[in-house]
N, C-alpha and C positions, 0 to 999 in steps of 0.2 A: 471369841470363846473357843476353847479347845475341849474336844469330846474324847473322853478316854472310856474305854470298856475293859472289865476284867471278868474273866469266866472262871466260875467257881468249880473245883474238881470235887467230887464226892469222896468222902474219907471212908475208912473200913467199916466204922460204926454204922455209918449211914447205909452202906451196903448190906451190912448184916440185918439191919432193921428192915431193910427193903425186903430181904429174903422172907423174913418173919411175917411180914405183913401179906406177902404173896401167898405163903402157905396157909395162913388163916382164911385168907380170901377164898382158897380153893375149898377148904374144909368146911367152913361155915359160910356158904354162899348165901344162905337165907339170912343169916344175921347180919350179914354185911348190907343187905339191901335195906333192913329196917334202921340199923343205926348208921350214923354219919362216920365216914372214916377220917381219922386225923393223921396227916402226913408228918412225918418227923422233921423238925427244923432246928436251925441254930438258935441259940439264946439271943444272939444279935438281931435276928431278923424280926420284923414286926408280925404279930399274929394275924392270920387271915380269917375274914369273917366265915361263919359256919355255913356250910353248903346245905342247900335245899334238899328235902327228901324227894327222890325220884326213884322211879322203878327202872333198874338197869338191867341190861343183858349181860351175859358172861363176857362178851367181847369188851364191855366198857371197862373191865378191870384192867386189862392190858393197856388201854389208852390212859388210865388214871395213873398207872405206874410210870409210863413214859413222861407224863406231865409233871412228875416230881422232880426232873431236872431243872435246875434254877437258871433263869435268864441272865445275861451278861448286865453287870452293874454300869450305869452310865453317870459319869461325874463330870461337871462343867468347871473348868479352870479359866480364871479371868486373867489375861496378860497385865503386866505392871503398867505398860504404857497405853493402855486403852483409854479413850476419850470418855469423858462422862457427859452423855448426852441426856437432854431432857425429853420428855414424851412428845412435846411440840416438835422439837428438832427431829426426832425419829420419824414423826409423821409426815416431816416435809419431804416433797418431791424434788429431787436434783435432776435437772435436765442435762443431757449431753447433745452436743452438736457434731455431726459428722460434717466434715469439709473435704474438698477435693485437693487439698494441698499435697504435693509430693514431699514426703519427710526426707527423702534422700537429697533433695536440692538444698544447697547451702542458702542461708537467709542473710549472711553477713558479707556479701560481696561488695567491694568498694572499688570504685572507678575514679580515675584522675579527670577533673573538670578543667579544661584549658581556659574557659571564660572566667572562672573564679580562682584559678590557680591553686587548687587544693584537691584532696581526695574527698569524695562524697559517697555514702552509701547508695547502691543500686538496688531498689526493691524490686521483687519478682513481678513480671508482667502477667498479662492474661493467659498467654499460651505456654508460658513456662511450666505450669503443673499439669499440662495435658499429656496423657499417654495414650497412643494409638495401638489398640490390641487387634483390630481387624479393620481391613480396608478392602473395598471391592469397587472396581469401576464398572457401573451398570450402562445399559443402552436405552435408558427410559427417555422418552421425549414429551414435552409438554403438548397438551391436546391442541393448544391454540397456535402453536408455533408453525413456521412455514415448513420446516422440515417434516413435521408430522402430517401436514396436508399433501406434500409431495409423496410422502410414502403411501398415504390412503389411495391417491390418484394412481400410483403405479400398481398397488394390489387391485384395484377395480379393473384396471386395463388387463392384468393377467387373468382375473376370472372371466372376463368377456372372451378373451383368447381361447381359454379352455372350453367354454360354452360352445363357441363356433366350431372348434376342432372336434369335439364330441358330436355335434350335429352332422358335420360333414362324413364322419365315419359310420354313423348310423345309416345315412342316406346311400352310401356306396355299398353297403352290405345288402340292402334291398334290391339293387338293380340286378336284373337277370338277362341273359343273352337270348337270342331267338332259338338256339340249339337246346335250350332247356338247361344248360349249365350256368350257374351263377359264378361269376368272377368278381372279385372285389380288390380294388387297389387300395390296400391298407397303408396308410403313411403314419408313422409313430408321431404322437403329439410333441410339439416342441415346448421345451421347459426351460425357462431361464433360471440359471444357477446363480442365486445371489450369494454374497459373501456371508459367512457365518460371522456375526458381530462379536462373538465371545472368544473363540479360539482360532480365528482366521490367520494364517501365515502364508505370505506370497512367496512362492519359490522360483527361482530361475537359474539357470545354468549360465556360466561365464567361462570363457577360455582363459588361460593364464597369459598375461601380458608381462614381458620382460620389463623391468624398470630402465628409464632412460638415464643415460649417463653423459655428463659434459665434462670437457677437459679443456682447460685453457692454458696457454703459454704466454708468460710475460717477459718482455725484454726490455732492456734500458732504452729510454726514449733518446733520441738524438739531441745534441745541444741546441738550444734555441736562443738567438739574441735578438732583441727588439731594436729597431731603428726607426725614427720617425723625423720627417722634415717636410717642408712645404717647397713645392717647386713652381716657379713662375718665370716669365720670359725675362724679366730683368735679372733674376738670380742666374739663370742660365748664361745670360750675357755677361754679367760680372765675372762669373767663374772662368768663363773663355778667355776674357779680357785679362784677367790676373795671371792666368797660366801662360798667355802669349807674352806678356811683360816679363814674367819670370824666365822664361825661355831665352828672350833677348838679352836679358842681363847676364845670364849664365854663359851665353856664346860670347859676349864682349869680355867676360873675365878669363875664361878658360880657352879662348881661341877656338870656339865652335864645339867644344867637348860638352856632350849631352849625357854623360853618365851620372844621373841623379836618381835618388830613389823616390818611391812613391809617397813614403811618409814625409819627406822634406817638401815635396810639392804640396801636400795637403796642409802642412803647417803654414807655409807661405800664403796660401789661400785664405786660411782662417785669419792671419794676421792682417792681410790686405782687408778683408771684410770689417774687422773690428776698426781699423783705422777709417775706412770709408763711413761706417755708422757714427763715430765720434765726430767726424767732421759734418754730418748732416743734422745732428741734434742742435736743439735751440738752447743754448747756454744761459740766456737771459732768464728763461722760464723754467729752468730746471730746479731739482730739489736742493742741489748743493748751493745754488745761488740764493735761494730762499733762506737757508740756514745762515749763509754768510751775511746777508742783509739784516737778518734778526740780531746776529752778534754785533754788527755794526751799529744798529739802532740803539742797542742797550749801552754800548760805549759812548755814543754821543750824548745819551740822555744822562748817563753818570757824570760825564764831564760837565754837563750844563748845570746839573744840580749837585755839584760836588760838596757843597756846604751842608746841604740836607743829609746826604749819605754820610758824612763825617760826623753829624750829630747822632744819627741813627746808630753809628757804630761805636762811638766813643764818648759822646757827651754824658757827663754826670753833673747834676745840679748840685753845687756845693752849698748852696743857701739852705738845703734841707737840715743842715746841722744846727740852724738857728730857729727853726720853726716849730719845735716842740712836737715832733712826731707828724705833723702835717706835710703833705706832699703836693706836687703839681703834675700836670700833663703837658709834655712838650709836643705841640703840633709838628707833623712831619710832612705829609702829602695829602692831597685831595684828589681822590680818583673819580674821574668821571668821562663821560663821552657824550658827544654832541647828539647822539641818536637818543639819549636818555634825559634830555633836559626837562621835559614836561612829565616824567614819571617819578614815582616815589620808590625808595628802596624798602623793600618788603622782607628781605631775608638776607642773611650773611652766613658764610661758612668757610672755614679754612681746610685746605686739602690735608689729609692725614699723613702723606709721605712728603710731598713737597711743601716745606714750611713757608715758602715765600710766595705761594699762590692761594688766592681765596676767590670764591664765586660769589656773585651779587645778582639777586633776582629783583627785577623791576616790574612793578604793577601799579596799582591805584587802591587806596583805602576808601576813596570817595565813590560810593556804589553808583551814583548818577553819571560818573564820567568813566566809564570803563572802555578800554581799547585793547591794543596789542600789548604782548609783554616781551620781555627780553631777558637773557641770561648772559652776563659778562665775567669773564675770568681774568682777573688782573693778577699781576706779578710785581713784587718789590724792586726786581731787577729791571723793569721797564714801567715806569709810572705814567707814562704819557698816553699809551693806548693799550686796550685789553689784548690778551693773547688770544682768546677765543670769543665769539660773538654768536648767539643763538637767538633767533627770533621765534616767538610762539603767538598762536592766533588769539589767545586770551591772556590776561594779566597773570604774571607770575606771583604767587603768594607764599611759597616756601620751596626750600632746596635743601639738599644733604648729599655729601660725598660718602662712597662705600668705604668703610674702615680699612679692608684689605685690598680692594682694587680701586686706587685712586682715580682711575679714568671713568668710572660709572658714576652718574649723577642723576638723582631722582628729583623731580620737579612736580609741584602741585600747583593748579591753575585756578583762576577764579570761577570758571564754569563747571568745576567738578572733575575735570579731566586730570589724569596722573600720567607723567611722561618719564621715560628713562632714556638717558643720552650716553654715548661713548664718546667723549671729547677727543680721544686719541685718534680717531679715523678721520678728523677734520671736516666732517659734514655737519650741517644743521638739522638733519632729519633724525627723529628719534628712533631708537632700535625697538621700543616698545611704547605703545600707546593704549589707554583705556578706551572702551567703546561701550555702547548700550548692550551689546550682545555679551561681552565678557564681563561686565559690571562697571559701573560708575557712580561716583557721588552726584548728588542732585544739588548740592550747595558748595560755596567756595571751600577749598582744601587749605586749612591753615598751618599744617605742619605735616612733614613726612620724616621718617626715621628708619635708617637701616639697622636692622637687628636679626642677629642669628637666633633661629627658632629652636635650634639644637636637635633637628632632626637629621637622619642620616642622608636625605636627599641632597644632591649637589646643586639643586637650583636656588637661585638668588631670591631673596624676599625682603620686602620692606613694608612698613606700617604707615598709615595715614589717618588723619582725624579731620572732620568736616563739620559744618554747621547743620547738617542734616541729622546729626545725633549718631553717627556710626564710626567706629574705629575698625578699620579694614586691614586685612593682610593681603598684600599683592605679591604673587608668585610669577616669576619670569620663566614661563616654559618655552618650548622651541618656537612656537609661531605666535602665541599671544600672551597677554598680561591677565591673569586670572585673579578675581577678587573673591576674598573670603571674609565676611563680616565676623569679627571676634567679640564685639560689644556693641549693644544699643544702650545709649545714655537715657535713661529714664528720669522723668521729672520727679523730684521729692518735694512734697508739700510740707512746709515747715509749720502750717497752722495746726491747732489741736483738733482732736476729733470732735469735741463738743461745739466748735465755733460754727457759725452759720456761714462763713465765707466759702465761695465756690472752690473746688479743688481742680488743678490743672491736670491736664491729660496731654500725652504726647511724648516727644523725645526732646531732650535738653540739647542745646547747640554747643558742640565742643570747640574750644579755642586752641588748647595746647595739651601735650601730653609728653612724658618722658619714662624710659624704662630704667630700673634699677641696674647699676654697674655690677653688683654681686648677686643679686637674686633676679634671675633672668625672667621669671614669670611675673614678677610684680612691677606694675606701672601706674602712674598717677595721671589723672585727667582734669583739666581745668575747664569749666563751662561759662557760658555767657551769663549764667544767673549768679555767679560768684561762688559756686561750690567747687570744691576739689575732692574728688573721689579716688580712693585707692582700690585698685581692681587687679585682677589676676587672670592670666590667660587660661588657667585650669578652672575658673568659675566665671565663666563669661556671662551668666544670666542675672548676677546681682553685684552689689558693690560690697567690698570687704569692709570699708569704713568711709564716712563722709565728714569733711571738714568745712564748717561754715564760718568763714573768716573774712570774706570780702562782700561788698554790696554791689559791685559791678563786674563786668567780664574779666576774668582771669587771663591776662595776655601771655604769661610764660609761667611754667612750673618746672623746676629742675632739681635733680638729686644732687647731693654733694658728692664730689669724685672720690673722696677719701674716707667718708663715713656713711655706711649704708642706711642709717636710721634718720638722717637729716636731709630736709629739702627745703627750697626757698620758692616763693611765689610772688608775683607782682600783678597789680590791677589797675584799672582806670580810676578807682576810688583814691589814688594818691598814695597808697601804702605798699610796703614791701615787708613780708612777714616770713620768719624762719619757723619751721616746724619739726617736731618729732613725730614720726609716723605712728607711734604708739600712744600719742596724747592727742585728744581733740581740740586742745587749746594751743595757740601758738606760743613759742618760746620768746621770740623778740618781734618787735613791732616798731617800724620805721615810717614816719609821715614825712614825704618829700615835697609836699605843697603843690604838686602838679600831677597830672595823669602820667603813670610810669609805662614806658613803651616796651622795655625789655630789661631783663637782668640775667646775669650770668657769673657763675663761680670761676675762679682763677685756677689754671691748671698746675699752679706750683705751691699753692697754700690752701689749707682747708678752711681758713677764716677770712679770706679775702674774696670780695664780690664787688661787681660794678652794676650800676642801674643808670638808664637814660630817662629822661622826662621830656615832656612836650614843650618846656621853655627853653630848650637847647643846652641843658646842663648835664654834665656826667658826674655822677656821685660814686666815689670809690671808697669802701668801708674795709677796715681791718678789725674784725672783732677781738683779737688778742690785744690790740692797742686801745680801742675805745669801743665800748659797747653802745653808745648813746649817739654820737654823732659821726658823720664820714670825715675821713682824713683829707678828702679833697672834694669839693663841689665846684667844679669850673665849667664856665659857659664856653661852648665850642662854636656854635653857630649864633647868628644874630636873628635873622628873619625865617628861621625854620625850625621844624619839630624832629627831634631824634627819634627814630623808630626801632633800631635794632643796635646790637653790641655784640662783639665776640673777641676773645682772647686769643693771642698766638701761643702755640704750645712751646715754642723753642725760645723765641724773643720776648722780651718784656714790652709788647706792643698791644694796644687796644684799638680795634677799629669800630667806628660808630657810622651808621647811615641815617640820612635825613629824608625828608619828604620832597626834596628838590633834585633827586638823582645823584647826590653827592656822597662820598665815603671818605671819612676823615680818619688818618692814622695818627695815633697818640702814643708817646713813649712815657712809660711811668717813671717817676723820680725814685731815687733810692729809699726814701721813707715809705713808699707804697709797695716795695718789693723785699724789705728786709726781714720777712717772716720765715724765710729759709736760709740755711747756711750756704747752700750752694747756689749762687746766683744764676749761673748758666748751666743747665745739664749737658753733660758730655755724651756723645754717642758711643764712646768706648767704654763706659761704665759697665761693670759687671751687674748681673741680676741681683745679686746680694744686696748692693748698695741702693739699688732702686727699691727694693722691698723695705730697706730700713727707712728710706725717706717717707714711704707711704705709712709705715708704723709710727713715725714721728708725727706726721700730720694727722693721723688718727688720735694719737695721745693728745694733741693739742686741742682738738675739737672736744674731746671728753673732759679735758680740764676746764674748758670754757663753759661747758654745760654745768659742771659741778659748782662754778663760781657765780651762776646767774642767781640773782635774788628773786624770790617769788613775786614781789611787787611790780616787777617789770614784765612779767608774764600776763598777758591779756587773753 
């Protein structure tokens, strides 16, 4: 509301009437007392009520004349945007709260969070809005503190001292001498001047000290040469003797002339020492003799088995043209050693760099007959005896070569120990070994696998799986082998929640695992219960997916080397199944009639794989040729069970191991390897050609998946 006031100015008529009324009041004073006086007003003004009759003095006339001036008119103007409030709203009390927040301090401050990798608002803290207007440091002490007690004790001592001093002075003044004169030895009282605790400043005078200066002079150091040698009696004797012989030979040639330089003498002495050292070395046990004997042994072996080497290199079975796509396996060599006659072949692995070399692990699957283990490295160039032999305290259950460093070999044993060997140093002692202090499996280790974790550290690491339900990562530090569990295999109860069957608790026993070739964090785990779990290193606490396709332990699970979504598994329930990791049901199902020991994909085709069974047969499938039956089902051994299989990367050779310590090498016929246009990959091929081959194999698998009928998927 706006309040406006307007002050009325009296006009000339009003002034004239005012003078008249004033004159009449003077002349007729009595008349004015009896009759009420009427003031002149405008027509627009409202009439005033008549005044009461009162007796007034002459002075009241002047007061009435001054009261005739009109008061300012007040008019209330309402703004257009004023709110219309009810009476209840007008009577309502609105409370206002006063806070201690600083209005000048910004409230929208943001700071970068390194933990969450983003900017986050920073709210003001408790002390950010505090402003200090006055601060004074006092000298107050708590009454119960030790400092206050000491201060009171000191004050009490000062009071006692003052009382004693005052008493002594009074006694000395009253003492009088015999002559009648009184003498007093007045001594001023001793007062301890304490420090003022408020404005005390300690002052002292110091003399000026000149600053110290140092000056150094640097000169070029004299040249230094290091010389190191060992001195013994026989070295001194040899040097003197060689010098004496040299002098005698020079005297005979030059007729006694001895003008020879010191450098020539020194060179002749060194030459004589080298000749003497060569004559003293044992030639039979030298390194050169060892290499020569090894080459001679390989030549003798190749001459003795010349026919087998010719078949390995050049033989092609022409009968495949009349077999309607079926093929055969040509037996070549049987690798064995007398030290492994009573042991079983538990693992096979080809060397990634030297294509003619492979490692064999010897142990025992009979848990009641466990003994020592052994690792042998055989070569196709010498089939009679292994190149390296390593003995272990426990049976070897698995092994694997490092993909970039072919001399590093990881070994897993039956007692849960994990070992790492360097076969290039020629010793049988491991460079790393697991222990209870650094970590160890409590059950047999069924598989080890070198895998690059992608970290920036230069330390080598590999993974292992055991029956104790753990998938562990082993890191090779400077002094020890450290264990880091990345997955605990939990049991999954397939029964329904409403059933009364008891649920299982604990960890599932792991049998096999494999990492995806293109997705580094993704890996598969096969368990003793028949389940296959898809896991990731990023989610170590739970399974990504579970495939229930086997009724017994899963011996092997492997990803396809050309297609990242396809993997194969084999089990003791006589079946081999091919899966798509996006589907919970298998794509293809094969029943081989016996327990399957191992299965492996071929490195040259995406649709070829081989499986070995306990009846001694090798089954080779090519899904691009036949999706139902194997192209070859050949019996390799008569009275033994096949346990493992592995394809060679360069040559079309398949090696299989049995439970009697033998490893059999088999050559694939043309019908089993015609799925690729290039039969033998060349080392001089460009990277583009290799990538084209991978694309072709991937497209072949995609075409196979599109052609599979749903009635064959179980």
